[in-house]
N, C-alpha and C positions, 0 to 999 in steps of 0.2 A: 677806480671808475661810481664809486659812493660817493669821493671827497665831491663836495660845491666848490663849482666855482664861481668869481664874476664873468658874466656874461657884456658884453655892446651890443643895442638894437643898432645897429651904422646908418641902420635905414629912419631912423627917425632923431629928433635934434631938438636938445631944448640946457637955452642955457649959453650958446656957444660948446656945448658935451653933446654926447650921445650915453639915453641914457642905458643904465645894466641892471639886465638884474642873478638873481643868485638861480643855476642850475646843475644839477648833480652830472660832471663828467662824463659818465659814462646817458646821458642825454646829450649833451652837446654834443662827439661823436656821431650818432649814432644821426644829431642835423645835419652835422657836416659830412655825413655820404649821402642824404638825401639829398639838398642843396649843390651836390657835386650829381648826384647820377639826374639827377632832376633842370641840366643846361646850367649851373649858380640859378638856378630859383628854386624862392621858396617862402607858403603865401607867412609867413611868418619871417620873413623882409632878408637883411644881412649879418648876420646876427654874427659878432667875433673876439675870443675869449681875450680878457685882456684883464694887463692888471694882478693877476693867482700872486702870491706867491707862496710858491709851493713852500719855498721855508714856514716859513712863519704857524703852514695853515696843519704841521706837526704833523704832514708825511717823508717828511726827509730827516734822516738824524744830522746834528749838528756835525756842519763836516769839518776835514781833518783838517789837519797844515799841510796836508798833499792843495787841496779847495774839492778831490771828488767828493758828496757827499755820503753815494752807495758807491767804494768799491770793487767789492766784488762783484756789481749788475753794472760798473761802468752806467748809470741814469744824470748822471751829471758830472761835469770836469770843469775850469772855469779858463775858457779862453786863452789865447799865451796873448792875448793882444792887451786884455784888462789880469794877467793874475796881479798888478797890483793893482790893491783894492781900496785905496783905502777909510772908503766911504765905509762897505762895510766892516774891516776891520775896527776905524773906530766903535761901530753901532754894536758888532759881536761882542766885542770888549765891552760890553755894556747891559743886552744881555736885554736894548727896548725893541731895538725892529730892522728891519735890514732892508734892502733897495734890491735884490733880487727879480723878480717876475718873472708869468710867463705869461707872451701870444705869443697864440697860434686863429688860425679859423681857415675859413675862402680867399678866392680874389675877387678884388672887386667891392 
């Protein structure tokens, strides 16, 4: 809940992109529940959690060979269609970056 996540302001546009703000994950979830409860409307506009590097955030340990981050909790498993993840295989080997992102938010 206290992890800070990047949130896009989908109702705004800057240079062909949506500006982002950093919010605690818990606050984003509260916004989302409120947004749904208000008939998919909010005075804050439409916010969408976008491009969160969950693994890079330090909240997940390095993924074992199985592709499962938390085997005891089953938090993340690489989908079979993406099991040949050649891009992340390289970045994992050099320990520089990753291309695993979390996207979530309300419809609209």
